[in-house]
PyMOL Python script that loads the backbone (N, CA, C, O; Angstrom):
from pymol import cmd

cmd.read_pdbstr("""\
ATOM      1  N   MET A   1       0.653  -1.189   0.081  1.00  0.00           N
ATOM      2  CA  MET A   1       0.143  -0.041  -0.010  1.00  0.00           C
ATOM      3  C   MET A   1       0.790   1.241  -0.097  1.00  0.00           C
ATOM      4  O   MET A   1       1.671   1.449   0.737  1.00  0.00           O
ATOM      5  N   ALA A   2       0.531   2.158  -0.950  1.00  0.00           N
ATOM      6  CA  ALA A   2       1.349   3.407  -1.098  1.00  0.00           C
ATOM      7  C   ALA A   2       1.237   4.411   0.203  1.00  0.00           C
ATOM      8  O   ALA A   2       0.113   4.492   0.698  1.00  0.00           O
ATOM      9  N   ASN A   3       2.235   5.142   0.772  1.00  0.00           N
ATOM     10  CA  ASN A   3       2.053   5.872   1.637  1.00  0.00           C
ATOM     11  C   ASN A   3       1.926   7.293   1.064  1.00  0.00           C
ATOM     12  O   ASN A   3       2.306   7.623  -0.059  1.00  0.00           O
ATOM     13  N   ILE A   4       1.369   8.060   1.936  1.00  0.00           N
ATOM     14  CA  ILE A   4       1.107   9.573   1.455  1.00  0.00           C
ATOM     15  C   ILE A   4       1.669  10.505   2.581  1.00  0.00           C
ATOM     16  O   ILE A   4       1.334  10.249   3.737  1.00  0.00           O
ATOM     17  N   LYS A   5       2.578  11.666   2.310  1.00  0.00           N
ATOM     18  CA  LYS A   5       3.013  12.468   3.396  1.00  0.00           C
ATOM     19  C   LYS A   5       1.929  13.550   3.333  1.00  0.00           C
ATOM     20  O   LYS A   5       1.585  13.970   2.228  1.00  0.00           O
ATOM     21  N   THR A   6       1.302  14.084   4.595  1.00  0.00           N
ATOM     22  CA  THR A   6       0.698  15.279   4.680  1.00  0.00           C
ATOM     23  C   THR A   6       1.015  16.233   5.616  1.00  0.00           C
ATOM     24  O   THR A   6       1.770  15.735   6.451  1.00  0.00           O
ATOM     25  N   ALA A   7       0.789  17.291   5.826  1.00  0.00           N
ATOM     26  CA  ALA A   7       1.147  17.895   7.048  1.00  0.00           C
ATOM     27  C   ALA A   7      -0.353  18.636   7.591  1.00  0.00           C
ATOM     28  O   ALA A   7      -1.118  19.339   6.931  1.00  0.00           O
ATOM     29  N   ILE A   8      -0.455  18.239   8.923  1.00  0.00           N
ATOM     30  CA  ILE A   8      -1.785  19.016   9.604  1.00  0.00           C
ATOM     31  C   ILE A   8      -1.015  19.603  10.606  1.00  0.00           C
ATOM     32  O   ILE A   8       0.194  19.586  10.836  1.00  0.00           O
ATOM     33  N   SER A   9      -2.317  20.317  11.352  1.00  0.00           N
ATOM     34  CA  SER A   9      -2.237  21.323  12.323  1.00  0.00           C
ATOM     35  C   SER A   9      -2.777  21.007  13.483  1.00  0.00           C
ATOM     36  O   SER A   9      -3.995  20.897  13.346  1.00  0.00           O
ATOM     37  N   ILE A  10      -2.399  20.795  14.646  1.00  0.00           N
ATOM     38  CA  ILE A  10      -2.948  20.426  15.884  1.00  0.00           C
ATOM     39  C   ILE A  10      -2.482  20.955  17.166  1.00  0.00           C
ATOM     40  O   ILE A  10      -1.367  21.475  17.208  1.00  0.00           O
ATOM     41  N   GLU A  11      -3.272  20.876  18.310  1.00  0.00           N
ATOM     42  CA  GLU A  11      -2.910  21.767  19.409  1.00  0.00           C
ATOM     43  C   GLU A  11      -1.793  21.200  20.016  1.00  0.00           C
ATOM     44  O   GLU A  11      -1.850  20.014  20.342  1.00  0.00           O
ATOM     45  N   LYS A  12      -0.739  21.882  20.231  1.00  0.00           N
ATOM     46  CA  LYS A  12       0.441  21.622  21.266  1.00  0.00           C
ATOM     47  C   LYS A  12      -0.001  20.176  22.146  1.00  0.00           C
ATOM     48  O   LYS A  12       0.417  19.031  21.977  1.00  0.00           O
ATOM     49  N   VAL A  13      -0.861  20.622  22.997  1.00  0.00           N
ATOM     50  CA  VAL A  13      -1.268  19.702  24.021  1.00  0.00           C
ATOM     51  C   VAL A  13      -1.672  18.081  23.505  1.00  0.00           C
ATOM     52  O   VAL A  13      -1.401  17.078  24.165  1.00  0.00           O
ATOM     53  N   LEU A  14      -2.319  18.081  22.289  1.00  0.00           N
ATOM     54  CA  LEU A  14      -2.555  17.096  21.496  1.00  0.00           C
ATOM     55  C   LEU A  14      -1.277  16.138  21.262  1.00  0.00           C
ATOM     56  O   LEU A  14      -1.038  14.976  21.590  1.00  0.00           O
ATOM     57  N   PHE A  15      -0.498  17.208  20.497  1.00  0.00           N
ATOM     58  CA  PHE A  15       0.976  16.650  20.048  1.00  0.00           C
ATOM     59  C   PHE A  15       1.742  15.809  21.074  1.00  0.00           C
ATOM     60  O   PHE A  15       2.189  14.670  20.939  1.00  0.00           O
ATOM     61  N   GLU A  16       1.793  16.645  22.151  1.00  0.00           N
ATOM     62  CA  GLU A  16       2.427  16.234  23.254  1.00  0.00           C
ATOM     63  C   GLU A  16       1.940  14.911  23.697  1.00  0.00           C
ATOM     64  O   GLU A  16       2.872  14.115  23.817  1.00  0.00           O
ATOM     65  N   GLU A  17       0.782  14.421  23.979  1.00  0.00           N
ATOM     66  CA  GLU A  17       0.106  13.148  24.291  1.00  0.00           C
ATOM     67  C   GLU A  17       0.566  12.112  23.407  1.00  0.00           C
ATOM     68  O   GLU A  17       1.179  11.091  23.717  1.00  0.00           O
ATOM     69  N   ILE A  18       0.067  12.634  21.864  1.00  0.00           N
ATOM     70  CA  ILE A  18       0.533  11.557  20.668  1.00  0.00           C
ATOM     71  C   ILE A  18       1.996  11.246  20.666  1.00  0.00           C
ATOM     72  O   ILE A  18       2.338  10.125  20.291  1.00  0.00           O
ATOM     73  N   GLU A  19       2.970  12.187  21.073  1.00  0.00           N
ATOM     74  CA  GLU A  19       4.518  11.847  21.055  1.00  0.00           C
ATOM     75  C   GLU A  19       4.803  11.077  22.397  1.00  0.00           C
ATOM     76  O   GLU A  19       5.855  10.444  22.489  1.00  0.00           O
ATOM     77  N   ALA A  20       3.950  11.103  23.394  1.00  0.00           N
ATOM     78  CA  ALA A  20       4.156  10.405  24.747  1.00  0.00           C
ATOM     79  C   ALA A  20       4.005   8.920  24.446  1.00  0.00           C
ATOM     80  O   ALA A  20       4.833   8.054  24.731  1.00  0.00           O
ATOM     81  N   MET A  21       2.698   8.720  23.760  1.00  0.00           N
ATOM     82  CA  MET A  21       1.783   7.876  23.595  1.00  0.00           C
ATOM     83  C   MET A  21       2.563   6.967  22.427  1.00  0.00           C
ATOM     84  O   MET A  21       2.438   5.750  22.562  1.00  0.00           O
ATOM     85  N   ALA A  22       3.189   7.340  21.533  1.00  0.00           N
ATOM     86  CA  ALA A  22       4.236   6.899  20.504  1.00  0.00           C
ATOM     87  C   ALA A  22       5.377   6.543  21.004  1.00  0.00           C
ATOM     88  O   ALA A  22       5.974   5.643  20.412  1.00  0.00           O
ATOM     89  N   GLU A  23       5.848   6.997  21.929  1.00  0.00           N
ATOM     90  CA  GLU A  23       6.994   6.620  22.728  1.00  0.00           C
ATOM     91  C   GLU A  23       6.702   5.021  23.552  1.00  0.00           C
ATOM     92  O   GLU A  23       7.308   3.950  23.504  1.00  0.00           O
ATOM     93  N   GLU A  24       5.693   5.403  24.162  1.00  0.00           N
ATOM     94  CA  GLU A  24       5.113   4.267  24.894  1.00  0.00           C
ATOM     95  C   GLU A  24       4.870   3.055  24.382  1.00  0.00           C
ATOM     96  O   GLU A  24       5.187   1.923  24.747  1.00  0.00           O
ATOM     97  N   LEU A  25       4.365   3.401  23.635  1.00  0.00           N
ATOM     98  CA  LEU A  25       3.975   2.054  22.303  1.00  0.00           C
ATOM     99  C   LEU A  25       4.884   1.484  21.557  1.00  0.00           C
ATOM    100  O   LEU A  25       4.777   0.325  21.159  1.00  0.00           O
ATOM    101  N   GLU A  26       5.896   2.271  21.290  1.00  0.00           N
ATOM    102  CA  GLU A  26       7.420   1.962  20.634  1.00  0.00           C
ATOM    103  C   GLU A  26       6.902   1.852  19.025  1.00  0.00           C
ATOM    104  O   GLU A  26       7.207   0.920  18.280  1.00  0.00           O
ATOM    105  N   VAL A  27       6.169   2.847  18.701  1.00  0.00           N
ATOM    106  CA  VAL A  27       5.493   3.027  17.219  1.00  0.00           C
ATOM    107  C   VAL A  27       5.771   4.774  17.002  1.00  0.00           C
ATOM    108  O   VAL A  27       6.059   5.639  17.830  1.00  0.00           O
ATOM    109  N   SER A  28       5.583   4.836  15.758  1.00  0.00           N
ATOM    110  CA  SER A  28       5.816   6.103  15.348  1.00  0.00           C
ATOM    111  C   SER A  28       4.612   7.147  15.520  1.00  0.00           C
ATOM    112  O   SER A  28       3.507   6.810  15.944  1.00  0.00           O
ATOM    113  N   ARG A  29       4.956   8.473  15.138  1.00  0.00           N
ATOM    114  CA  ARG A  29       3.766   9.188  15.619  1.00  0.00           C
ATOM    115  C   ARG A  29       2.562   8.750  14.260  1.00  0.00           C
ATOM    116  O   ARG A  29       1.349   8.602  14.405  1.00  0.00           O
ATOM    117  N   SER A  30       3.373   8.614  12.948  1.00  0.00           N
ATOM    118  CA  SER A  30       2.352   8.513  11.977  1.00  0.00           C
ATOM    119  C   SER A  30       1.309   7.346  12.237  1.00  0.00           C
ATOM    120  O   SER A  30       0.110   7.344  11.960  1.00  0.00           O
ATOM    121  N   ARG A  31       2.121   6.288  12.879  1.00  0.00           N
ATOM    122  CA  ARG A  31       1.325   4.941  13.155  1.00  0.00           C
ATOM    123  C   ARG A  31       0.421   5.455  13.909  1.00  0.00           C
ATOM    124  O   ARG A  31      -0.682   5.516  13.366  1.00  0.00           O
ATOM    125  N   ILE A  32       0.486   5.886  15.063  1.00  0.00           N
ATOM    126  CA  ILE A  32      -0.497   6.535  15.915  1.00  0.00           C
ATOM    127  C   ILE A  32      -1.633   7.238  15.341  1.00  0.00           C
ATOM    128  O   ILE A  32      -2.771   6.998  15.743  1.00  0.00           O
ATOM    129  N   PHE A  33      -1.366   8.215  14.292  1.00  0.00           N
ATOM    130  CA  PHE A  33      -2.383   9.281  13.479  1.00  0.00           C
ATOM    131  C   PHE A  33      -3.264   7.899  12.394  1.00  0.00           C
ATOM    132  O   PHE A  33      -4.470   7.778  12.174  1.00  0.00           O
ATOM    133  N   SER A  34      -2.294   7.179  11.985  1.00  0.00           N
ATOM    134  CA  SER A  34      -2.814   6.111  11.036  1.00  0.00           C
ATOM    135  C   SER A  34      -4.102   5.184  11.725  1.00  0.00           C
ATOM    136  O   SER A  34      -5.234   5.102  11.249  1.00  0.00           O
ATOM    137  N   LEU A  35      -3.587   4.487  13.027  1.00  0.00           N
ATOM    138  CA  LEU A  35      -4.524   3.898  13.791  1.00  0.00           C
ATOM    139  C   LEU A  35      -5.763   4.749  14.420  1.00  0.00           C
ATOM    140  O   LEU A  35      -6.845   4.188  14.592  1.00  0.00           O
ATOM    141  N   ALA A  36      -5.609   5.867  14.696  1.00  0.00           N
ATOM    142  CA  ALA A  36      -6.546   6.471  15.413  1.00  0.00           C
ATOM    143  C   ALA A  36      -7.536   7.060  14.032  1.00  0.00           C
ATOM    144  O   ALA A  36      -8.731   6.821  14.209  1.00  0.00           O
ATOM    145  N   THR A  37      -7.303   7.584  13.071  1.00  0.00           N
ATOM    146  CA  THR A  37      -7.936   7.786  11.608  1.00  0.00           C
ATOM    147  C   THR A  37      -8.544   6.535  11.174  1.00  0.00           C
ATOM    148  O   THR A  37      -9.642   6.725  10.651  1.00  0.00           O
ATOM    149  N   HIS A  38      -8.167   5.279  11.226  1.00  0.00           N
ATOM    150  CA  HIS A  38      -9.008   4.123  11.138  1.00  0.00           C
ATOM    151  C   HIS A  38      -9.841   3.614  11.659  1.00  0.00           C
ATOM    152  O   HIS A  38     -10.668   2.881  11.117  1.00  0.00           O
ATOM    153  N   GLU A  39      -9.788   3.909  12.841  1.00  0.00           N
ATOM    154  CA  GLU A  39     -10.825   3.766  13.963  1.00  0.00           C
ATOM    155  C   GLU A  39     -11.952   4.556  13.973  1.00  0.00           C
ATOM    156  O   GLU A  39     -13.072   4.105  14.211  1.00  0.00           O
ATOM    157  N   PHE A  40     -11.641   6.086  13.650  1.00  0.00           N
ATOM    158  CA  PHE A  40     -12.533   6.879  13.609  1.00  0.00           C
ATOM    159  C   PHE A  40     -13.360   6.596  12.299  1.00  0.00           C
ATOM    160  O   PHE A  40     -14.588   6.610  12.386  1.00  0.00           O
ATOM    161  N   ILE A  41     -12.704   6.320  10.992  1.00  0.00           N
ATOM    162  CA  ILE A  41     -13.407   5.618   9.984  1.00  0.00           C
ATOM    163  C   ILE A  41     -14.340   4.808  10.195  1.00  0.00           C
ATOM    164  O   ILE A  41     -15.494   4.906   9.777  1.00  0.00           O
ATOM    165  N   GLN A  42     -13.880   3.952  10.868  1.00  0.00           N
ATOM    166  CA  GLN A  42     -14.869   2.475  11.293  1.00  0.00           C
ATOM    167  C   GLN A  42     -15.984   2.818  12.056  1.00  0.00           C
ATOM    168  O   GLN A  42     -17.072   2.306  11.792  1.00  0.00           O
ATOM    169  N   ARG A  43     -15.843   3.722  13.086  1.00  0.00           N
ATOM    170  CA  ARG A  43     -16.843   4.175  13.883  1.00  0.00           C
ATOM    171  C   ARG A  43     -17.713   5.217  13.071  1.00  0.00           C
ATOM    172  O   ARG A  43     -18.916   5.306  13.318  1.00  0.00           O
ATOM    173  N   TYR A  44     -17.243   5.840  12.310  1.00  0.00           N
ATOM    174  CA  TYR A  44     -18.153   6.961  11.577  1.00  0.00           C
ATOM    175  C   TYR A  44     -19.139   5.794  10.711  1.00  0.00           C
ATOM    176  O   TYR A  44     -20.329   5.800  11.029  1.00  0.00           O
ATOM    177  N   LYS A  45     -18.756   4.913   9.762  1.00  0.00           N
ATOM    178  CA  LYS A  45     -19.137   3.682   9.039  1.00  0.00           C
ATOM    179  C   LYS A  45     -20.405   3.101   9.787  1.00  0.00           C
ATOM    180  O   LYS A  45     -21.560   3.174   9.367  1.00  0.00           O
ATOM    181  N   ASN A  46     -20.032   2.569  10.852  1.00  0.00           N
ATOM    182  CA  ASN A  46     -20.742   1.878  12.041  1.00  0.00           C
ATOM    183  C   ASN A  46     -22.053   2.577  12.007  1.00  0.00           C
ATOM    184  O   ASN A  46     -23.160   2.173  11.649  1.00  0.00           O
ATOM    185  N   ARG A  47     -21.532   4.083  12.613  1.00  0.00           N
ATOM    186  CA  ARG A  47     -22.919   4.689  13.112  1.00  0.00           C
ATOM    187  C   ARG A  47     -23.834   5.113  12.062  1.00  0.00           C
ATOM    188  O   ARG A  47     -25.021   5.322  12.311  1.00  0.00           O
ATOM    189  N   LYS A  48     -23.145   5.302  10.448  1.00  0.00           N
ATOM    190  CA  LYS A  48     -24.027   5.510   9.235  1.00  0.00           C
ATOM    191  C   LYS A  48     -24.884   4.459   9.129  1.00  0.00           C
ATOM    192  O   LYS A  48     -26.090   4.594   8.923  1.00  0.00           O
ATOM    193  N   LEU A  49     -24.318   3.414   9.261  1.00  0.00           N
ATOM    194  CA  LEU A  49     -25.371   1.822   9.290  1.00  0.00           C
ATOM    195  C   LEU A  49     -26.132   1.658  10.190  1.00  0.00           C
ATOM    196  O   LEU A  49     -27.294   1.299   9.999  1.00  0.00           O
ATOM    197  N   PHE A  50     -25.606   1.900  11.409  1.00  0.00           N
ATOM    198  CA  PHE A  50     -26.838   1.805  12.673  1.00  0.00           C
ATOM    199  C   PHE A  50     -28.018   2.879  12.503  1.00  0.00           C
ATOM    200  O   PHE A  50     -29.120   2.605  12.977  1.00  0.00           O
ATOM    201  N   ASP A  51     -27.806   4.123  11.821  1.00  0.00           N
ATOM    202  CA  ASP A  51     -28.934   5.107  11.751  1.00  0.00           C
ATOM    203  C   ASP A  51     -29.615   4.851  10.494  1.00  0.00           C
ATOM    204  O   ASP A  51     -30.717   5.349  10.259  1.00  0.00           O
ATOM    205  N   THR A  52     -28.843   3.894   9.458  1.00  0.00           N
ATOM    206  CA  THR A  52     -29.869   3.652   8.263  1.00  0.00           C
ATOM    207  C   THR A  52     -30.611   2.667   8.600  1.00  0.00           C
ATOM    208  O   THR A  52     -31.716   2.537   8.075  1.00  0.00           O
ATOM    209  N   ILE A  53     -30.111   1.709   9.620  1.00  0.00           N
ATOM    210  CA  ILE A  53     -30.980   0.511  10.157  1.00  0.00           C
ATOM    211  C   ILE A  53     -31.861   0.966  10.846  1.00  0.00           C
ATOM    212  O   ILE A  53     -32.928   0.382  10.658  1.00  0.00           O
ATOM    213  N   ASN A  54     -31.915   2.077  11.866  1.00  0.00           N
ATOM    214  CA  ASN A  54     -32.914   2.396  12.429  1.00  0.00           C
ATOM    215  C   ASN A  54     -33.955   3.317  11.903  1.00  0.00           C
ATOM    216  O   ASN A  54     -34.987   3.423  12.565  1.00  0.00           O
ATOM    217  N   ALA A  55     -33.841   3.933  10.905  1.00  0.00           N
ATOM    218  CA  ALA A  55     -34.666   4.624   9.784  1.00  0.00           C
ATOM    219  C   ALA A  55     -35.336   3.677   9.461  1.00  0.00           C
ATOM    220  O   ALA A  55     -36.538   3.748   9.715  1.00  0.00           O
ATOM    221  N   SER A  56     -34.950   2.784   8.970  1.00  0.00           N
ATOM    222  CA  SER A  56     -35.676   1.982   8.128  1.00  0.00           C
ATOM    223  C   SER A  56     -36.674   1.247   9.285  1.00  0.00           C
ATOM    224  O   SER A  56     -37.483   0.542   8.681  1.00  0.00           O
ATOM    225  N   TYR A  57     -36.807   1.205  10.220  1.00  0.00           N
ATOM    226  CA  TYR A  57     -37.746   0.713  10.986  1.00  0.00           C
ATOM    227  C   TYR A  57     -38.578   2.074  11.983  1.00  0.00           C
ATOM    228  O   TYR A  57     -39.309   1.954  12.967  1.00  0.00           O
ATOM    229  N   GLU A  58     -38.205   3.091  11.401  1.00  0.00           N
ATOM    230  CA  GLU A  58     -38.971   4.087  12.130  1.00  0.00           C
ATOM    231  C   GLU A  58     -40.580   4.209  11.416  1.00  0.00           C
ATOM    232  O   GLU A  58     -41.533   4.535  12.123  1.00  0.00           O
ATOM    233  N   ASP A  59     -40.707   3.973  10.260  1.00  0.00           N
ATOM    234  CA  ASP A  59     -42.343   3.970   9.764  1.00  0.00           C
ATOM    235  C   ASP A  59     -42.926   2.851  10.149  1.00  0.00           C
ATOM    236  O   ASP A  59     -42.396   1.761  10.364  1.00  0.00           O
ATOM    237  N   SER A  60     -44.069   3.164  10.231  1.00  0.00           N
ATOM    238  CA  SER A  60     -45.051   2.143  10.446  1.00  0.00           C
ATOM    239  C   SER A  60     -45.667   1.408   9.257  1.00  0.00           C
ATOM    240  O   SER A  60     -45.772   2.130   8.264  1.00  0.00           O
ATOM    241  N   PRO A  61     -46.084   0.207   9.112  1.00  0.00           N
ATOM    242  CA  PRO A  61     -46.756  -0.476   7.899  1.00  0.00           C
ATOM    243  C   PRO A  61     -48.013   0.500   7.534  1.00  0.00           C
ATOM    244  O   PRO A  61     -48.813   1.052   8.290  1.00  0.00           O
ATOM    245  N   SER A  62     -47.905   0.520   6.070  1.00  0.00           N
ATOM    246  CA  SER A  62     -48.977   1.256   5.435  1.00  0.00           C
ATOM    247  C   SER A  62     -50.242   0.380   5.581  1.00  0.00           C
ATOM    248  O   SER A  62     -50.103  -0.781   5.969  1.00  0.00           O
ATOM    249  N   PRO A  63     -51.287   0.798   5.335  1.00  0.00           N
ATOM    250  CA  PRO A  63     -52.642   0.127   5.534  1.00  0.00           C
ATOM    251  C   PRO A  63     -52.601  -1.119   4.566  1.00  0.00           C
ATOM    252  O   PRO A  63     -53.055  -2.176   5.004  1.00  0.00           O
ATOM    253  N   ALA A  64     -52.136  -1.082   3.394  1.00  0.00           N
ATOM    254  CA  ALA A  64     -52.067  -2.082   2.572  1.00  0.00           C
ATOM    255  C   ALA A  64     -50.899  -3.228   3.029  1.00  0.00           C
ATOM    256  O   ALA A  64     -50.876  -4.428   2.753  1.00  0.00           O
ATOM    257  N   GLU A  65     -50.190  -2.637   3.617  1.00  0.00           N
ATOM    258  CA  GLU A  65     -49.113  -3.830   4.422  1.00  0.00           C
ATOM    259  C   GLU A  65     -49.753  -4.388   5.709  1.00  0.00           C
ATOM    260  O   GLU A  65     -49.421  -5.487   6.152  1.00  0.00           O
ATOM    261  N   LYS A  66     -50.627  -3.650   6.265  1.00  0.00           N
ATOM    262  CA  LYS A  66     -51.390  -4.212   7.552  1.00  0.00           C
ATOM    263  C   LYS A  66     -52.081  -5.467   7.105  1.00  0.00           C
ATOM    264  O   LYS A  66     -51.799  -6.595   7.512  1.00  0.00           O
ATOM    265  N   VAL A  67     -53.097  -5.141   6.152  1.00  0.00           N
ATOM    266  CA  VAL A  67     -53.648  -6.101   5.681  1.00  0.00           C
ATOM    267  C   VAL A  67     -53.251  -7.454   4.950  1.00  0.00           C
ATOM    268  O   VAL A  67     -53.861  -8.522   4.903  1.00  0.00           O
ATOM    269  N   LEU A  68     -51.799  -7.001   4.284  1.00  0.00           N
ATOM    270  CA  LEU A  68     -51.026  -8.103   4.073  1.00  0.00           C
ATOM    271  C   LEU A  68     -50.523  -9.096   4.979  1.00  0.00           C
ATOM    272  O   LEU A  68     -50.510 -10.316   4.821  1.00  0.00           O
ATOM    273  N   LEU A  69     -50.040  -8.299   6.116  1.00  0.00           N
ATOM    274  CA  LEU A  69     -49.652  -8.861   7.343  1.00  0.00           C
ATOM    275  C   LEU A  69     -50.531  -9.851   7.812  1.00  0.00           C
ATOM    276  O   LEU A  69     -50.135 -10.963   8.161  1.00  0.00           O
ATOM    277  N   LYS A  70     -51.957  -9.423   7.843  1.00  0.00           N
ATOM    278  CA  LYS A  70     -52.689 -10.166   8.817  1.00  0.00           C
ATOM    279  C   LYS A  70     -53.340 -11.267   7.873  1.00  0.00           C
ATOM    280  O   LYS A  70     -54.057 -12.117   8.401  1.00  0.00           O
ATOM    281  N   SER A  71     -53.100 -11.294   6.351  1.00  0.00           N
ATOM    282  CA  SER A  71     -53.746 -12.353   5.778  1.00  0.00           C
ATOM    283  C   SER A  71     -52.331 -13.381   5.706  1.00  0.00           C
ATOM    284  O   SER A  71     -52.458 -14.583   5.471  1.00  0.00           O
ATOM    285  N   MET A  72     -51.235 -12.864   5.896  1.00  0.00           N
ATOM    286  CA  MET A  72     -50.059 -13.824   6.452  1.00  0.00           C
ATOM    287  C   MET A  72     -50.486 -14.577   7.613  1.00  0.00           C
ATOM    288  O   MET A  72     -50.947 -15.717   7.678  1.00  0.00           O
ATOM    289  N   LYS A  73     -50.237 -13.689   8.556  1.00  0.00           N
ATOM    290  CA  LYS A  73     -50.755 -14.516   9.979  1.00  0.00           C
ATOM    291  C   LYS A  73     -51.787 -15.481   9.926  1.00  0.00           C
ATOM    292  O   LYS A  73     -51.606 -16.514  10.570  1.00  0.00           O
ATOM    293  N   VAL A  74     -52.891 -15.339   9.251  1.00  0.00           N
ATOM    294  CA  VAL A  74     -54.053 -16.291   9.181  1.00  0.00           C
ATOM    295  C   VAL A  74     -53.436 -17.218   8.430  1.00  0.00           C
ATOM    296  O   VAL A  74     -53.409 -18.312   8.994  1.00  0.00           O
ATOM    297  N   LYS A  75     -52.954 -17.194   7.417  1.00  0.00           N
ATOM    298  CA  LYS A  75     -52.013 -18.465   6.458  1.00  0.00           C
ATOM    299  C   LYS A  75     -51.591 -19.102   7.451  1.00  0.00           C
ATOM    300  O   LYS A  75     -52.176 -20.084   7.908  1.00  0.00           O
ATOM    301  N   GLN A  76     -50.324 -18.534   7.994  1.00  0.00           N
ATOM    302  CA  GLN A  76     -49.219 -19.282   8.576  1.00  0.00           C
ATOM    303  C   GLN A  76     -50.300 -19.902   9.908  1.00  0.00           C
ATOM    304  O   GLN A  76     -49.919 -21.032  10.213  1.00  0.00           O
ATOM    305  N   ARG A  77     -51.214 -19.566  10.540  1.00  0.00           N
ATOM    306  CA  ARG A  77     -51.963 -20.523  11.592  1.00  0.00           C
ATOM    307  C   ARG A  77     -52.440 -21.524  10.712  1.00  0.00           C
ATOM    308  O   ARG A  77     -52.359 -22.675  11.141  1.00  0.00           O
ATOM    309  N   LYS A  78     -52.921 -21.358   9.578  1.00  0.00           N
ATOM    310  CA  LYS A  78     -53.534 -22.681   8.937  1.00  0.00           C
ATOM    311  C   LYS A  78     -52.493 -23.890   8.698  1.00  0.00           C
ATOM    312  O   LYS A  78     -52.644 -25.078   8.986  1.00  0.00           O
ATOM    313  N   VAL A  79     -51.439 -23.277   8.114  1.00  0.00           N
ATOM    314  CA  VAL A  79     -50.455 -24.395   7.776  1.00  0.00           C
ATOM    315  C   VAL A  79     -49.993 -24.963   8.854  1.00  0.00           C
ATOM    316  O   VAL A  79     -49.861 -26.187   8.829  1.00  0.00           O
ATOM    317  N   ILE A  80     -49.636 -24.219  10.060  1.00  0.00           N
ATOM    318  CA  ILE A  80     -49.376 -24.749  11.239  1.00  0.00           C
ATOM    319  C   ILE A  80     -50.167 -25.532  11.843  1.00  0.00           C
ATOM    320  O   ILE A  80     -49.594 -26.510  12.322  1.00  0.00           O
ATOM    321  N   ALA A  81     -51.692 -25.465  12.073  1.00  0.00           N
ATOM    322  CA  ALA A  81     -52.443 -26.198  12.496  1.00  0.00           C
ATOM    323  C   ALA A  81     -52.875 -27.666  11.543  1.00  0.00           C
ATOM    324  O   ALA A  81     -53.449 -28.653  12.004  1.00  0.00           O
ATOM    325  N   GLU A  82     -52.485 -27.504  10.322  1.00  0.00           N
ATOM    326  CA  GLU A  82     -52.453 -28.691   9.210  1.00  0.00           C
ATOM    327  C   GLU A  82     -51.330 -29.682   9.790  1.00  0.00           C
ATOM    328  O   GLU A  82     -51.516 -30.893   9.918  1.00  0.00           O
ATOM    329  N   LYS A  83     -50.153 -29.021  10.120  1.00  0.00           N
ATOM    330  CA  LYS A  83     -49.189 -30.137  10.326  1.00  0.00           C
ATOM    331  C   LYS A  83     -49.426 -30.674  11.837  1.00  0.00           C
ATOM    332  O   LYS A  83     -49.114 -31.855  11.988  1.00  0.00           O
ATOM    333  N   TRP A  84     -49.816 -30.152  12.727  1.00  0.00           N
ATOM    334  CA  TRP A  84     -50.028 -30.483  14.168  1.00  0.00           C
ATOM    335  C   TRP A  84     -51.272 -31.175  14.227  1.00  0.00           C
ATOM    336  O   TRP A  84     -51.706 -31.574  15.308  1.00  0.00           O
TER     337      TRP A  84
END
""", "prot")
cmd.dss("prot")
cmd.show_as("cartoon", "prot")
cmd.util.cbc("prot")
cmd.orient("prot")
């Protein structure tokens, strides 16, 4: 995988924390940024998926869907009753 160099501006306090963490973990600052960015992106994607799933369950069935669901339940009961 190709690496790309970039310059960013961050607060001095944050830089110092990253510097200390990189030293403690014995990895480069670049690796810390890469790991943090990867995790941030994954969390963002997961949140979007979660929101999409929740949105799909927000709407209630339409009147036509309610009729269809009721007829499906009746049919299912008949099928189960025939097998038992």
